[in-house]
C-alpha positions in Angstrom: 0.0 0.0 0.0 1.3 3.5 -0.9 2.0 5.8 2.0 1.5 9.5 1.6 4.5 11.7 0.9 7.0 8.8 0.8 9.8 8.1 -1.6 9.4 9.1 -5.2 5.9 10.5 -4.8 6.8 12.8 -1.9 9.5 14.8 -3.8 9.1 18.1 -5.6 11.2 16.8 -8.6 9.0 14.3 -10.4 11.6 13.0 -12.9 12.0 9.7 -10.9 8.3 9.1 -11.1 8.2 9.7 -14.8 11.2 7.5 -15.4 9.6 4.7 -13.3 6.5 4.8 -15.6 8.5 5.1 -18.8 11.2 2.5 -18.1 9.6 0.4 -15.4 11.1 -0.8 -12.2 13.2 -4.0 -12.4 13.8 -6.5 -9.6 17.3 -7.9 -9.9 17.3 -11.7 -10.4 13.5 -12.0 -10.6 10.5 -10.6 -12.5 9.8 -6.9 -12.9 8.1 -5.0 -10.1 6.5 -2.7 -12.6 6.7 -3.0 -16.4 7.8 -0.1 -18.7 5.1 1.8 -20.5 7.2 4.0 -22.8 6.1 2.1 -25.9 2.4 1.7 -24.9 1.5 5.2 -23.5 1.7 8.7 -25.0 3.1 11.6 -23.1 -0.3 12.8 -21.9 -1.2 9.2 -20.9 1.9 9.1 -18.6 1.5 12.6 -17.2 -2.2 12.1 -16.2 -1.7 9.1 -13.8 1.6 10.6 -12.6 -0.3 13.7 -11.5 -3.1 11.6 -9.9 -0.5 9.6 -7.9 1.2 12.8 -6.7 -2.2 14.4 -5.7 -3.5 11.4 -3.9 -0.4 9.8 -2.4 2.5 12.2 -2.7 3.3 15.9 -3.0 0.1 17.6 -4.2 2.1 20.7 -5.2 4.4 18.7 -7.6 3.4 18.3 -11.2 4.2 16.0 -14.2 4.1 17.9 -17.5 3.8 16.4 -21.0 6.9 18.3 -22.0 8.8 16.8 -19.1 7.7 13.3 -20.2 8.7 14.0 -23.8 12.2 15.3 -22.6 12.8 12.2 -20.4 11.5 9.9 -23.2 14.0 11.6 -25.6 16.8 10.9 -23.2 15.8 7.2 -23.3 16.1 7.4 -27.1 19.7 8.5 -26.6 20.4 5.3 -24.8 19.2 3.4 -27.9 21.9 5.3 -29.9 24.5 4.2 -27.4 23.4 0.6 -27.8 23.6 1.0 -31.6 27.1 2.4 -31.3 28.2 -0.5 -29.1 26.8 -3.0 -31.6 28.7 -1.2 -34.4 31.9 -1.4 -32.4 31.3 -5.1 -31.8 30.7 -5.7 -35.5 33.9 -3.8 -36.3 35.9 -5.9 -33.9 34.5 -9.1 -35.4 35.6 -8.0 -38.9 39.1 -7.3 -37.6 39.3 -10.7 -36.0 38.0 -12.4 -39.2 40.6 -10.5 -41.2 43.4 -11.6 -38.8 42.2 -15.2 -39.0 42.2 -15.1 -42.7 45.7 -13.6 -42.8 47.1 -16.2 -40.4 45.5 -19.1 -42.3 46.9 -17.7 -45.6 50.4 -17.3 -44.2 50.3 -20.9 -43.0 49.2 -22.0 -46.4 52.2 -20.4 -48.0 54.5 -22.0 -45.5 53.2 -25.5 -46.1 53.2 -24.9 -49.9 56.9 -24.0 -49.7 57.9 -27.3 -48.1 56.9 -29.4 -51.1 
């Protein structure tokens, strides 16, 4: 049961609340405590229940705005770019390893061919 003015809901900065709704709340080693809703809900659909929770269980003077949700959602998009960059680096490393393997096998082939 939620307690009034506790944790994320009792603060004046509502970014943690918005991020919890957008990205969910994982439980390490088990299922998720709360799933992420970034793909399912629009910015107004996230701001509305956020403001309800603040009013009923948290700081009634705090607010979640649609522009705040959009900004925090945009930062989540930046994380996707970081993942894409890491995947590109991994692919580049794989190409380098394949080229090194090819060069080593080719040099071994020349050595064994010279012994004939």
